[in-house]
N, C-alpha and C positions, 0 to 999 in steps of 0.2 A: 564432401562429407558422405561416407559410405553408410547406407542404411539397408536393413534386412527386414524380411517379413516376420510376423509374430511367431510362426512355427520355428524358424531358425533361431530367433531370440530365446524361445523357451528351451530349445535343445542346447544352446550355448550355456544357459544358466542352470540347466538341469532341473527345471521346474515345468509344470504343466502350462498349457496355453491359457487355461482359466486363471492360473496364478498371475500370469503376465497381464491379463485383462484387469484383474483386481488391483495389481500394482499401478497400472496406468490410471485407474479410477482414483486411487489414493494419492496420486501425484508422486509416486516413488520412481517412476520411469516415464519419460515423455514420449508420446506417440504422435506421429504426423500421418497424414493421409496421402497415399499414392494416387496416381492418375486414375486408377480403377476403384478408388475408395477404400483400398485395403490399408491396414495399419502398418506403419514402418517404424523401425527403431534404429537409432544411431549406434554404430558398433563401438564407439568410444564409451558411450553411456553403458552399454552392456558390459564392457571390460571393467568399468568402475563398479558396477553392481557385483560382478564376479569377485572382485577383491573384497567387497564387503561381506559377501556370503562365505568366503573362505577365511574370514577373520584377518585379512591382510591390511585393514585400514582403508581409508578413503583417499582418492586422488584429489579431493577438494577439501579445503579447510576453511573454517569460518574466519572472516576478517571484515573490518569496516573499510570499505574501499576509498581510496584517495589518490589523486594525481600528484599532490604536493606542489601545485603551481596555481597562482591566481592571475587571471587576465584582468588588468585594470580597465580595459575597454568593455568588459562584460558586466557593466553596472546592473544591479538587480534590486528590485523592491519586492518584499515578501509581506503579503497581507494575510491576516488570520494565522499568524505564524505558529501558534500553539507552543509546544515544548521545543520546536526547532528541528523536527525530523527532515522536512523538505529543505529548509534553509541550510542545515548542516550538509545534507547530501549535495545540494547545489554548490556550496562552498568547497566541499571535497572534490567536486568535479572541476572547479576553477572559476566560478562566478564570484563577482565582487559586490557584496551587499552594501548598499548605501542607505537603506531604510527598512526597518521591520516594524510591523504594527500588530499588537495583540492586546486584548482587553482583559482577559482573565488574570487576576492578580498573581496566582501561584505560577502560572505559565510565564508571565512577565518576569517574575523573580528568577525562575529557572533560566530564561534567556539571558538575563543580565549577569547572573553569577557565572554562567559558562562563557559568555562573551569575554568577561574579564579573565577567567581562568585559562582559556585557550588563546588569549591574545587576539580575538577576532575583531575587536573595536567596532562592533555593530552599533548603529544608531537605532535604539529600540524605543518606540513610542507606546505608551499605555492608554492613549486616547481612545474614546469611542470612535470607530472608523467613520461614522457620520460627520464627525467634527474635523476630520483631517483635510487640510487644504492641499490638494494634489497639484494645483495650478502652478505652484512655485517649484515643483520637483522635475527632475530629469533622470531617466534611466532607459537603458536599451531593452530591459526585460522586466516584466511584472509577473509575479507568481502569486496565486491566491488559492487557498484551500477553503473555499466558502461553504457554509452550511447549505443543505438542500431545503428550499422553501418554495411553496406554491406561489404563483403570481395571480394578481387580480386583473383579468383581461378586460380592456376597454375597446371592444370591437374586434376586428379581424387582423390587426397588424401583427400582434405577437412579436413585438420588438422591444427596443430600449425603454419606451414609455411605460410598457406594461410591467417592467421589473422594479418600478419605484417602491420603496418601502422594504425591500429585501437586501440582504447582504451581497447578493450577486450584483445588484444595482451599484453598490459602492465599488466593487471590482470593476464594473463596466465604466463607472464614472472616472476611476483612476486611469483606465485605458484611454478614455476620451480626452482627459485633460493632459496626460503626459505623452501620449502618442508613442509608445515604445515600439521597437522593431518586432518584439515577440511578446505575446501574453500566454501564460500557461495557467489553466484552471484545473483544479483537482477536486474530485468528489467520490462518493460511493458508487458502486456499480449500479445500484438501484435507481440512480438518476435517469437511466435510459427509459425506465417505465414509470417514472414519477408523474403523477397526474395524467396518466394515459399517454405519456411521451411528450405532452405539450411543454413541460418545463424545459427539457433539453432543446426542443425545437426553438423555443423562444430565445434561449441563450445563444444558439448558433446563429439565428437570424439577427440578434442584437450585434454580434461581432461583424456580420456582413454589413449591417447598417453603419457601423463605426468605421468601415473601410478596411476590414481584415479578411484575409482568406483563412479558412479554418478546417480542421478535421478532428476526430477524436478516436481514441482507442481505449479498450479495457485491458489493463496490464495485470498479469498474474505474477505477483511478487515471488512466488516459490521458484520461478524460472529466471529470476533476476537477482541472484545472490542473497536472497532473504529466506531464512529457515521457517517460513510461515505461509500457509495457504490463504493469501489475502489478495483480493482483487480491488483495484481502484480505477476509476475512469479519469482520463486526462484529456483536456482540450488543448490543442496546440494551434495558436493563431499567429499569423505573420502579417505585417503591415503591407497592404496591397501596393504594388509598384516598387517595392524594395528588392524583388526577385530573390527572396529567401525561401528555401525549401522547408516543408513540414517534415520533421524527422521524429521517428519513434524508435525505442529500443526493440531489438528482436529478442524473442524468448530464447534462452539457452537450453542446451540438451542435458543439463545436470541440475541436481538439487543439492541443498545442504540440509542434513537431518538435524533433529533436535539434539541428538547425542553430540554431534560435531559442534553445534552452536553453544551448548552449555558446558563444554569442557573447561574446567578451571574458572568457572564463574565466581565472582567474589560473594561472600556472605552478605546478606542484607535483610531488612525487615520484610515481613509479608503477612498476609491475612492468615487466620487460623479457622479451621472448621470447628463447629460445636461438637461436643462429645458424641451426640446422636448422629450427626452427619458423618463424622469420621468413622464411626462403626459401620455405616453403610458403604462408604467409599473404599474401605479396606477389602470389601468383597469384589471390587471391580478389577479385572485383570488389565495389564498393559494394553492400551489400544481399545479397551472395552467401554461399555456404557450401561445404562440402566437395564438393558435387555439381558445382561449377564447376571443379574440378581435373581435369587429365588423368587418364584411367582408372588408369594405373599408379601415379601419385602418390596417387590416392584409396586404392588398396589398401594402399600402404605406410603412409600416414598413419593410416588407420582401423584397420588391423590386423584382428582378429577381428570387430570391429563392422561391417566392410564387408559381411559375409555374414549379418548378423542382420536381422530385419525392422524396420520402423519408419523414420520419416523422418530421425531424428537431426539435425535441422536446426540444432541448437545447436553442432554441431561445426564447427570452422574457420569460424566465423560472423563476418562483417564487418557492422557496423551500417550503416544508411542515413541520410543527412542529412535526408531529407524524411519520416521517420516518427518516432514516439516510439521510444525505445530498448526493447529487450526487457528483461524483468525482470532487475534486477541481482542477482547472487549474491554470496557472500562472497569470491569470488576471480575477477577478470576474465579470468584466463588459464587457468582450469580447462578441460580438453579437452572435456568434455561440454557445457559451457555457455559457450562462447567469447564474449567481448564485445570485439571488435577495433574500434578507431577507424575511422570511415567512410573516411578519406582516408589517414591515416598508418598504417604497419604497426606497431602497438603496442597494448597494452591501454589502456583508459581510465586516466587518472591519478586520484589521490585526489580532487582538486578537481572533476574532471569527474564522477566518481562522485557527489560531494556535490551538484553542480548538478542532476544527473538525479533525485536524491532530494529536490530542492528545499530543501536546507539553504542558509542564507546563506553567502556567500563568507567571511565573518568567523568563522563557526562552526568552531572548531579541534577536531581529533581527535587524541587523545594515544595513545602507544604506538608500536609498530613500524608500518611501512607495511602489513604483513599484518594487524595488529590494526586499523588504521584502515579498511582495506577491509572487514573483517568487521563492524565497528560500523556502517558505512554500509549495507552490503548487508543487514544484519538489521533496519534501521530501517523504520518506517512513514514514507512520504514526508511531509514537513512540511505541504505544501499539502493532502494528503488528511486529515491530522489537523486542519487548520484547518477544512475543511468539516464534519467530524464535530463539532468544537468548536462551530461555529455552531448545529448542530442541538441540541446539549446546551443551549446558552443559550436557544434558542427553546423547548425543552421546559420549561425553568424559568420561562419567561415574561419573560425579561430582554431579549430582542429579538423582533421579530415573526416569525412563520412566513411566509416569502415564497415566490415562485414557484420559487426554487432548491431548495426542500425538499418532501418528501412526508410526510404523516402516515399511519402504517400501524396496523392493528388488532393488538392482542396475540394471540399464539397461544392456542389452546384446549388445556386440559390434562385428563387426561394426554396428553402429546404423543408421537407415534411409536409404534412397535411395541415393547411392553415385554416381549415374550416372550424367553426365552433363545435 
């Protein structure tokens, strides 16, 4: 894979070096570091951008990725399944779901209606996860997108016993009772620093205590076929003694822009701005935010936030056609994390939200419009789940480990600073 320095990239694209730096910061072009610390750029990615700049279209198009094959031997349990982002991604990769659990009523309704519609035949439970008996179950893979909660530490162990009362404990309990070959945990990037890092350390040491080798990675969805700047932390644990590798997807050298993602998106309901807010948002250019407003309107719109430090770039934010979207939240019209359409003065619709999260257009979300936004905003992007699912299959030896994946060594234990 040929790469060139930033000056060559700028010359090839007919822009300044500062523009290339800005594009790299915006996620429009991916930079890597050379042996001397200099920025390097993939020549194929430069060619793709040149086509865009010349109006020749993109070499990449939006699609929901799927292999079209299910491995019966890749049995999988999905906990805290939500609206099915990870589950559908794993399914599209080829995993065979034998049990899903979700407590939220609207999300359960979404899962059940789509399971029937798509012929998935998923066994979907709406029990409180604390009441699920895992001792009678069997699966080679358990996946859980558990919420981030602090632990109540009882001494210096920082292990399984300290996690009681949390939803992570229920994930760990399932792993303890079922003894899968692989366990995948998913959470927000902020888990790394949660409670001064102690939360993640406790989780990692818990898996070591349960007899699993483990490592983790923060994956950037914008480089894994998702038109969105979204980062998620994934834990990958393998049963000790099974001789299974820990595998993560490699970031790719291309992105998918919002323009590509929303082409031909179906009409659907969506939130509306108040007349007052719409009047303000009309003043924001594509890719702009509150700083593009006249000073007096800035002060009125921002209120006390105007005088606080920090960039607050999510406020009065209009998206850009030629970039991936910013991370979707549970409410596209929330003042602190505005997600305004690049061209029209309105929040993204439900189906636009779903496209950006790489759900199929046919995947229906049940409940009120607000509940649908919440389900989509909380989901793992389907294509991100797909890439993780491929890595799970590769670890199980069901598909080859290829150039889109990397094998990483397990962490050494005890991991982290175990002092109080």
